HTML snippet that shows the backbone in 3Dmol.js (N, CA, C, O; Angstrom):
<script src="https://3Dmol.org/build/3Dmol-min.js"></script>
<div id="view" style="width:600px;height:400px;position:relative"></div>
<script>
const pdb = `
ATOM      1  N   MET A   1     100.621 114.035 177.761  1.00  0.00           N
ATOM      2  CA  MET A   1     100.903 112.280 178.599  1.00  0.00           C
ATOM      3  C   MET A   1      99.692 111.083 177.694  1.00  0.00           C
ATOM      4  O   MET A   1      99.940 109.883 177.582  1.00  0.00           O
ATOM      5  N   LYS A   2      98.979 111.456 177.383  1.00  0.00           N
ATOM      6  CA  LYS A   2      98.232 110.424 176.804  1.00  0.00           C
ATOM      7  C   LYS A   2      98.239 110.455 175.132  1.00  0.00           C
ATOM      8  O   LYS A   2      97.876 109.538 174.395  1.00  0.00           O
ATOM      9  N   TYR A   3      98.710 111.658 174.774  1.00  0.00           N
ATOM     10  CA  TYR A   3      98.894 111.483 173.375  1.00  0.00           C
ATOM     11  C   TYR A   3      99.744 111.330 173.027  1.00  0.00           C
ATOM     12  O   TYR A   3      99.832 111.417 171.802  1.00  0.00           O
ATOM     13  N   ILE A   4     101.070 110.973 173.853  1.00  0.00           N
ATOM     14  CA  ILE A   4     102.319 110.496 173.890  1.00  0.00           C
ATOM     15  C   ILE A   4     101.985 108.341 173.652  1.00  0.00           C
ATOM     16  O   ILE A   4     102.292 107.597 172.720  1.00  0.00           O
ATOM     17  N   ILE A   5     101.260 108.056 174.991  1.00  0.00           N
ATOM     18  CA  ILE A   5     100.592 106.882 174.653  1.00  0.00           C
ATOM     19  C   ILE A   5      99.967 106.293 173.786  1.00  0.00           C
ATOM     20  O   ILE A   5     100.319 105.201 173.340  1.00  0.00           O
ATOM     21  N   VAL A   6      98.739 107.052 173.340  1.00  0.00           N
ATOM     22  CA  VAL A   6      98.151 106.992 172.351  1.00  0.00           C
ATOM     23  C   VAL A   6      98.905 106.447 171.046  1.00  0.00           C
ATOM     24  O   VAL A   6      98.688 105.392 170.450  1.00  0.00           O
ATOM     25  N   MET A   7     100.083 107.692 170.688  1.00  0.00           N
ATOM     26  CA  MET A   7     100.999 107.319 169.425  1.00  0.00           C
ATOM     27  C   MET A   7     101.737 106.174 169.627  1.00  0.00           C
ATOM     28  O   MET A   7     101.835 105.371 168.700  1.00  0.00           O
ATOM     29  N   VAL A   8     102.342 105.939 170.820  1.00  0.00           N
ATOM     30  CA  VAL A   8     103.115 104.737 171.155  1.00  0.00           C
ATOM     31  C   VAL A   8     102.207 103.237 170.863  1.00  0.00           C
ATOM     32  O   VAL A   8     102.811 102.248 170.448  1.00  0.00           O
ATOM     33  N   LEU A   9     100.920 103.204 171.089  1.00  0.00           N
ATOM     34  CA  LEU A   9     100.283 102.200 170.730  1.00  0.00           C
ATOM     35  C   LEU A   9      99.561 101.978 169.510  1.00  0.00           C
ATOM     36  O   LEU A   9      99.080 100.882 169.219  1.00  0.00           O
ATOM     37  N   ALA A  10      99.462 103.205 168.652  1.00  0.00           N
ATOM     38  CA  ALA A  10      99.312 103.256 166.900  1.00  0.00           C
ATOM     39  C   ALA A  10     100.555 102.704 166.200  1.00  0.00           C
ATOM     40  O   ALA A  10     100.624 102.000 165.193  1.00  0.00           O
ATOM     41  N   LEU A  11     101.798 103.343 167.210  1.00  0.00           N
ATOM     42  CA  LEU A  11     102.531 102.605 166.296  1.00  0.00           C
ATOM     43  C   LEU A  11     103.102 101.234 166.439  1.00  0.00           C
ATOM     44  O   LEU A  11     103.730 100.872 165.444  1.00  0.00           O
ATOM     45  N   GLY A  12     103.051 100.480 167.309  1.00  0.00           N
ATOM     46  CA  GLY A  12     103.124  99.548 167.971  1.00  0.00           C
ATOM     47  C   GLY A  12     101.910  98.542 166.956  1.00  0.00           C
ATOM     48  O   GLY A  12     102.245  98.059 165.875  1.00  0.00           O
ATOM     49  N   LEU A  13     100.835  98.408 167.410  1.00  0.00           N
ATOM     50  CA  LEU A  13      99.724  98.118 166.382  1.00  0.00           C
ATOM     51  C   LEU A  13     100.352  97.997 164.759  1.00  0.00           C
ATOM     52  O   LEU A  13     100.610  96.921 164.221  1.00  0.00           O
ATOM     53  N   SER A  14     100.535  99.361 164.112  1.00  0.00           N
ATOM     54  CA  SER A  14     100.985  99.645 162.752  1.00  0.00           C
ATOM     55  C   SER A  14     102.376  98.248 162.680  1.00  0.00           C
ATOM     56  O   SER A  14     102.517  97.585 161.652  1.00  0.00           O
ATOM     57  N   GLY A  15     102.984  98.091 163.536  1.00  0.00           N
ATOM     58  CA  GLY A  15     104.220  97.051 163.485  1.00  0.00           C
ATOM     59  C   GLY A  15     104.157  95.765 163.738  1.00  0.00           C
ATOM     60  O   GLY A  15     105.030  94.919 163.541  1.00  0.00           O
ATOM     61  N   CYS A  16     102.301  95.537 164.516  1.00  0.00           N
ATOM     62  CA  CYS A  16     101.981  93.965 164.331  1.00  0.00           C
ATOM     63  C   CYS A  16     101.202  93.752 162.780  1.00  0.00           C
ATOM     64  O   CYS A  16     101.248  92.636 162.263  1.00  0.00           O
ATOM     65  N   GLY A  17     100.736  94.498 162.323  1.00  0.00           N
ATOM     66  CA  GLY A  17      99.371  94.383 161.185  1.00  0.00           C
ATOM     67  C   GLY A  17     100.793  93.876 160.174  1.00  0.00           C
ATOM     68  O   GLY A  17     100.625  92.910 159.430  1.00  0.00           O
ATOM     69  N   ASN A  18     102.042  94.516 160.200  1.00  0.00           N
ATOM     70  CA  ASN A  18     103.737  93.745 159.317  1.00  0.00           C
ATOM     71  C   ASN A  18     103.770  92.888 159.794  1.00  0.00           C
ATOM     72  O   ASN A  18     103.713  92.011 158.931  1.00  0.00           O
ATOM     73  N   THR A  19     103.831  92.482 160.702  1.00  0.00           N
ATOM     74  CA  THR A  19     104.225  91.133 161.015  1.00  0.00           C
ATOM     75  C   THR A  19     103.202  90.167 160.654  1.00  0.00           C
ATOM     76  O   THR A  19     103.486  89.092 160.125  1.00  0.00           O
ATOM     77  N   ILE A  20     101.942  90.551 160.949  1.00  0.00           N
ATOM     78  CA  ILE A  20     101.276  89.305 160.567  1.00  0.00           C
ATOM     79  C   ILE A  20     101.075  89.322 158.979  1.00  0.00           C
ATOM     80  O   ILE A  20     100.771  88.307 158.352  1.00  0.00           O
ATOM     81  N   THR A  21     101.228  90.286 158.530  1.00  0.00           N
ATOM     82  CA  THR A  21     101.056  90.284 157.019  1.00  0.00           C
ATOM     83  C   THR A  21     102.564  89.567 156.438  1.00  0.00           C
ATOM     84  O   THR A  21     102.536  89.036 155.328  1.00  0.00           O
ATOM     85  N   GLY A  22     103.262  89.574 156.866  1.00  0.00           N
ATOM     86  CA  GLY A  22     104.739  88.771 156.819  1.00  0.00           C
ATOM     87  C   GLY A  22     104.957  86.908 157.193  1.00  0.00           C
ATOM     88  O   GLY A  22     105.696  86.001 156.810  1.00  0.00           O
ATOM     89  N   LEU A  23     103.764  87.095 158.204  1.00  0.00           N
ATOM     90  CA  LEU A  23     103.783  85.893 158.416  1.00  0.00           C
ATOM     91  C   LEU A  23     103.088  84.932 157.827  1.00  0.00           C
ATOM     92  O   LEU A  23     103.399  83.765 157.590  1.00  0.00           O
ATOM     93  N   GLY A  24     101.871  85.680 157.557  1.00  0.00           N
ATOM     94  CA  GLY A  24     100.655  85.050 156.582  1.00  0.00           C
ATOM     95  C   GLY A  24     101.277  84.438 155.053  1.00  0.00           C
ATOM     96  O   GLY A  24     100.753  83.541 154.392  1.00  0.00           O
ATOM     97  N   LYS A  25     102.671  85.274 154.673  1.00  0.00           N
ATOM     98  CA  LYS A  25     102.822  85.056 153.317  1.00  0.00           C
ATOM     99  C   LYS A  25     103.837  83.717 153.589  1.00  0.00           C
ATOM    100  O   LYS A  25     103.889  82.716 152.875  1.00  0.00           O
ATOM    101  N   ASP A  26     104.566  83.956 154.723  1.00  0.00           N
ATOM    102  CA  ASP A  26     105.468  82.523 155.183  1.00  0.00           C
ATOM    103  C   ASP A  26     104.606  81.446 155.249  1.00  0.00           C
ATOM    104  O   ASP A  26     104.924  80.312 154.889  1.00  0.00           O
ATOM    105  N   ILE A  27     103.520  81.758 155.698  1.00  0.00           N
ATOM    106  CA  ILE A  27     102.230  80.493 155.652  1.00  0.00           C
ATOM    107  C   ILE A  27     102.119  79.746 154.576  1.00  0.00           C
ATOM    108  O   ILE A  27     102.374  78.543 154.544  1.00  0.00           O
ATOM    109  N   SER A  28     101.491  80.843 153.062  1.00  0.00           N
ATOM    110  CA  SER A  28     101.815  80.268 151.876  1.00  0.00           C
ATOM    111  C   SER A  28     102.790  79.750 151.615  1.00  0.00           C
ATOM    112  O   SER A  28     102.643  78.599 151.202  1.00  0.00           O
ATOM    113  N   THR A  29     103.821  80.124 151.678  1.00  0.00           N
ATOM    114  CA  THR A  29     105.055  79.570 151.042  1.00  0.00           C
ATOM    115  C   THR A  29     104.993  77.984 151.177  1.00  0.00           C
ATOM    116  O   THR A  29     104.787  77.072 150.376  1.00  0.00           O
ATOM    117  N   VAL A  30     105.257  78.054 152.524  1.00  0.00           N
ATOM    118  CA  VAL A  30     105.783  76.717 153.417  1.00  0.00           C
ATOM    119  C   VAL A  30     104.468  75.886 152.489  1.00  0.00           C
ATOM    120  O   VAL A  30     104.773  74.809 151.977  1.00  0.00           O
ATOM    121  N   GLY A  31     102.814  76.496 152.268  1.00  0.00           N
ATOM    122  CA  GLY A  31     101.790  75.696 152.378  1.00  0.00           C
ATOM    123  C   GLY A  31     102.073  75.051 150.984  1.00  0.00           C
ATOM    124  O   GLY A  31     101.727  73.903 150.706  1.00  0.00           O
ATOM    125  N   GLU A  32     102.991  76.214 149.802  1.00  0.00           N
ATOM    126  CA  GLU A  32     102.723  75.807 148.294  1.00  0.00           C
ATOM    127  C   GLU A  32     104.173  74.762 148.127  1.00  0.00           C
ATOM    128  O   GLU A  32     104.445  74.249 147.042  1.00  0.00           O
ATOM    129  N   LYS A  33     104.850  74.595 149.117  1.00  0.00           N
ATOM    130  CA  LYS A  33     106.221  74.164 148.992  1.00  0.00           C
ATOM    131  C   LYS A  33     105.532  72.286 149.603  1.00  0.00           C
ATOM    132  O   LYS A  33     105.961  71.203 149.205  1.00  0.00           O
ATOM    133  N   VAL A  34     104.367  72.539 150.664  1.00  0.00           N
ATOM    134  CA  VAL A  34     104.277  71.385 150.685  1.00  0.00           C
ATOM    135  C   VAL A  34     103.026  70.617 149.771  1.00  0.00           C
ATOM    136  O   VAL A  34     102.410  69.560 149.907  1.00  0.00           O
ATOM    137  N   THR A  35     103.004  71.535 148.949  1.00  0.00           N
ATOM    138  CA  THR A  35     101.205  71.011 147.962  1.00  0.00           C
ATOM    139  C   THR A  35     103.004  70.618 146.882  1.00  0.00           C
ATOM    140  O   THR A  35     103.453  69.482 147.034  1.00  0.00           O
ATOM    141  N   GLU A  36     103.356  71.051 146.463  1.00  0.00           N
ATOM    142  CA  GLU A  36     104.096  70.336 145.412  1.00  0.00           C
ATOM    143  C   GLU A  36     104.847  69.247 145.459  1.00  0.00           C
ATOM    144  O   GLU A  36     105.100  68.662 144.406  1.00  0.00           O
ATOM    145  N   TRP A  37     105.569  68.561 147.249  1.00  0.00           N
ATOM    146  CA  TRP A  37     105.652  67.708 147.792  1.00  0.00           C
ATOM    147  C   TRP A  37     105.002  66.783 147.350  1.00  0.00           C
ATOM    148  O   TRP A  37     105.539  65.926 146.649  1.00  0.00           O
ATOM    149  N   GLN A  38     103.825  66.753 147.632  1.00  0.00           N
ATOM    150  CA  GLN A  38     103.374  66.025 147.644  1.00  0.00           C
ATOM    151  C   GLN A  38     102.996  65.385 146.513  1.00  0.00           C
ATOM    152  O   GLN A  38     102.691  64.225 146.238  1.00  0.00           O
ATOM    153  N   ASN A  39     103.099  66.536 145.843  1.00  0.00           N
ATOM    154  CA  ASN A  39     102.154  66.165 144.154  1.00  0.00           C
ATOM    155  C   ASN A  39     103.604  65.166 143.394  1.00  0.00           C
ATOM    156  O   ASN A  39     103.625  64.558 142.324  1.00  0.00           O
ATOM    157  N   THR A  40     104.462  65.289 144.221  1.00  0.00           N
ATOM    158  CA  THR A  40     105.856  64.719 143.601  1.00  0.00           C
ATOM    159  C   THR A  40     105.697  63.327 143.836  1.00  0.00           C
ATOM    160  O   THR A  40     105.519  62.910 144.980  1.00  0.00           O
ATOM    161  N   PRO A  41     105.760  62.395 142.621  1.00  0.00           N
ATOM    162  CA  PRO A  41     105.787  61.148 142.851  1.00  0.00           C
ATOM    163  C   PRO A  41     107.407  60.524 143.275  1.00  0.00           C
ATOM    164  O   PRO A  41     108.429  60.832 142.662  1.00  0.00           O
ATOM    165  N   SER A  42     107.341  59.457 144.626  1.00  0.00           N
ATOM    166  CA  SER A  42     108.773  58.937 144.801  1.00  0.00           C
ATOM    167  C   SER A  42     108.880  57.849 143.988  1.00  0.00           C
ATOM    168  O   SER A  42     108.216  57.436 143.038  1.00  0.00           O
ATOM    169  N   GLU A  43     110.078  57.385 144.689  1.00  0.00           N
ATOM    170  CA  GLU A  43     110.540  56.539 143.478  1.00  0.00           C
ATOM    171  C   GLU A  43     110.346  55.592 143.990  1.00  0.00           C
ATOM    172  O   GLU A  43     111.343  54.903 143.779  1.00  0.00           O
ATOM    173  N   LYS A  44     109.124  54.631 145.038  1.00  0.00           N
ATOM    174  CA  LYS A  44     108.877  53.419 145.764  1.00  0.00           C
ATOM    175  C   LYS A  44     107.951  53.395 144.532  1.00  0.00           C
ATOM    176  O   LYS A  44     108.255  52.577 143.663  1.00  0.00           O
ATOM    177  N   GLU A  45     106.966  54.097 144.343  1.00  0.00           N
ATOM    178  CA  GLU A  45     105.913  54.223 143.444  1.00  0.00           C
ATOM    179  C   GLU A  45     105.590  54.331 142.375  1.00  0.00           C
ATOM    180  O   GLU A  45     104.480  54.633 141.936  1.00  0.00           O
ATOM    181  N   GLU A  46     106.847  54.013 141.662  1.00  0.00           N
ATOM    182  CA  GLU A  46     107.507  53.631 140.029  1.00  0.00           C
ATOM    183  C   GLU A  46     106.827  52.168 140.096  1.00  0.00           C
ATOM    184  O   GLU A  46     106.766  51.364 141.026  1.00  0.00           O
ATOM    185  N   VAL A  47     106.224  52.104 138.468  1.00  0.00           N
ATOM    186  CA  VAL A  47     105.763  50.961 138.796  1.00  0.00           C
ATOM    187  C   VAL A  47     106.359  49.170 138.472  1.00  0.00           C
ATOM    188  O   VAL A  47     106.207  49.092 137.253  1.00  0.00           O
ATOM    189  N   ASP A  48     106.650  48.461 138.716  1.00  0.00           N
ATOM    190  CA  ASP A  48     107.209  47.370 139.159  1.00  0.00           C
ATOM    191  C   ASP A  48     107.168  46.819 137.906  1.00  0.00           C
ATOM    192  O   ASP A  48     106.098  47.124 137.380  1.00  0.00           O
ATOM    193  N   SER A  49     108.055  45.942 136.980  1.00  0.00           N
ATOM    194  CA  SER A  49     107.449  45.255 136.297  1.00  0.00           C
ATOM    195  C   SER A  49     107.882  43.499 136.157  1.00  0.00           C
ATOM    196  O   SER A  49     108.155  42.791 135.188  1.00  0.00           O
ATOM    197  N   THR A  50     107.811  43.314 137.214  1.00  0.00           N
ATOM    198  CA  THR A  50     107.836  41.890 137.377  1.00  0.00           C
ATOM    199  C   THR A  50     106.737  41.462 137.814  1.00  0.00           C
ATOM    200  O   THR A  50     106.312  41.964 138.855  1.00  0.00           O
ATOM    201  N   PRO A  51     105.840  40.244 137.034  1.00  0.00           N
ATOM    202  CA  PRO A  51     104.383  39.706 137.310  1.00  0.00           C
ATOM    203  C   PRO A  51     104.357  39.476 138.745  1.00  0.00           C
ATOM    204  O   PRO A  51     105.470  39.351 139.257  1.00  0.00           O
ATOM    205  N   SER A  52     103.539  39.407 139.371  1.00  0.00           N
ATOM    206  CA  SER A  52     102.383  39.021 140.537  1.00  0.00           C
ATOM    207  C   SER A  52     102.641  37.871 140.531  1.00  0.00           C
ATOM    208  O   SER A  52     103.275  37.431 139.572  1.00  0.00           O
ATOM    209  N   LYS A  53     102.160  36.834 141.797  1.00  0.00           N
ATOM    210  CA  LYS A  53     101.701  35.923 142.102  1.00  0.00           C
ATOM    211  C   LYS A  53     100.718  35.443 141.322  1.00  0.00           C
ATOM    212  O   LYS A  53     100.898  34.375 140.738  1.00  0.00           O
ATOM    213  N   LYS A  54      99.211  36.331 141.146  1.00  0.00           N
ATOM    214  CA  LYS A  54      98.760  35.580 140.874  1.00  0.00           C
ATOM    215  C   LYS A  54      98.293  36.200 138.751  1.00  0.00           C
ATOM    216  O   LYS A  54      97.246  35.924 138.165  1.00  0.00           O
ATOM    217  N   GLU A  55      99.080  36.736 138.365  1.00  0.00           N
ATOM    218  CA  GLU A  55      99.686  36.618 137.356  1.00  0.00           C
ATOM    219  C   GLU A  55     100.595  35.680 136.775  1.00  0.00           C
ATOM    220  O   GLU A  55     100.498  35.292 135.610  1.00  0.00           O
ATOM    221  N   GLU A  56     101.600  35.263 137.690  1.00  0.00           N
ATOM    222  CA  GLU A  56     101.969  34.241 137.415  1.00  0.00           C
ATOM    223  C   GLU A  56     101.255  32.934 137.236  1.00  0.00           C
ATOM    224  O   GLU A  56     101.810  32.104 136.516  1.00  0.00           O
ATOM    225  N   VAL A  57     100.067  32.620 137.805  1.00  0.00           N
ATOM    226  CA  VAL A  57      99.074  31.743 138.256  1.00  0.00           C
ATOM    227  C   VAL A  57      98.418  31.589 136.942  1.00  0.00           C
ATOM    228  O   VAL A  57      98.276  30.510 136.367  1.00  0.00           O
ATOM    229  N   ASP A  58      98.013  32.782 136.489  1.00  0.00           N
ATOM    230  CA  ASP A  58      97.364  33.234 135.080  1.00  0.00           C
ATOM    231  C   ASP A  58      97.521  32.381 134.355  1.00  0.00           C
ATOM    232  O   ASP A  58      96.786  31.457 134.006  1.00  0.00           O
ATOM    233  N   VAL A  59      99.320  32.895 133.880  1.00  0.00           N
ATOM    234  CA  VAL A  59     100.271  32.757 132.726  1.00  0.00           C
ATOM    235  C   VAL A  59     100.410  30.966 132.861  1.00  0.00           C
ATOM    236  O   VAL A  59     100.353  30.368 131.786  1.00  0.00           O
ATOM    237  N   LYS A  60     100.579  30.155 134.081  1.00  0.00           N
ATOM    238  CA  LYS A  60     100.854  28.466 133.977  1.00  0.00           C
ATOM    239  C   LYS A  60      99.080  28.419 133.559  1.00  0.00           C
ATOM    240  O   LYS A  60      98.998  29.118 132.549  1.00  0.00           O
ATOM    241  N   LYS A  61      98.650  28.260 133.668  1.00  0.00           N
ATOM    242  CA  LYS A  61      96.540  28.127 133.814  1.00  0.00           C
ATOM    243  C   LYS A  61      96.939  27.893 131.831  1.00  0.00           C
ATOM    244  O   LYS A  61      96.965  26.899 131.105  1.00  0.00           O
ATOM    245  N   ASP A  62      97.190  29.400 131.592  1.00  0.00           N
ATOM    246  CA  ASP A  62      96.959  29.386 129.801  1.00  0.00           C
ATOM    247  C   ASP A  62      97.877  27.974 129.079  1.00  0.00           C
ATOM    248  O   ASP A  62      97.504  27.189 128.207  1.00  0.00           O
ATOM    249  N   LYS A  63      99.028  28.032 129.740  1.00  0.00           N
ATOM    250  CA  LYS A  63     100.208  27.579 129.131  1.00  0.00           C
ATOM    251  C   LYS A  63      99.616  25.878 129.725  1.00  0.00           C
ATOM    252  O   LYS A  63     100.438  25.000 129.461  1.00  0.00           O
ATOM    253  N   THR A  64      98.972  25.624 130.095  1.00  0.00           N
ATOM    254  CA  THR A  64      98.127  24.184 130.084  1.00  0.00           C
ATOM    255  C   THR A  64      97.615  23.828 129.477  1.00  0.00           C
ATOM    256  O   THR A  64      97.482  22.613 129.330  1.00  0.00           O
ATOM    257  N   LYS A  65      96.866  24.988 128.575  1.00  0.00           N
ATOM    258  CA  LYS A  65      95.124  24.294 127.813  1.00  0.00           C
ATOM    259  C   LYS A  65      96.162  24.275 126.633  1.00  0.00           C
ATOM    260  O   LYS A  65      95.821  23.882 125.517  1.00  0.00           O
TER     261      LYS A  65
END
`;
const viewer = $3Dmol.createViewer("view");
viewer.addModel(pdb, "pdb");
viewer.setStyle({}, {cartoon: {color: "spectrum"}});
viewer.zoomTo();
viewer.render();
</script>
């Protein structure tokens, strides 16, 4: 009877090892996707070509000189 219990426990633990390995791969894949997403610039980060208020003031000062 003890041998049967030991065999069942050994089989159960071997299944857990594969599950943990698979879970680790899934976490790595999600991490790679998040990193790729973070490194991709959004549309709002594009440089705006309109001058800022400070630049407008500087241009007006240059024109008056």
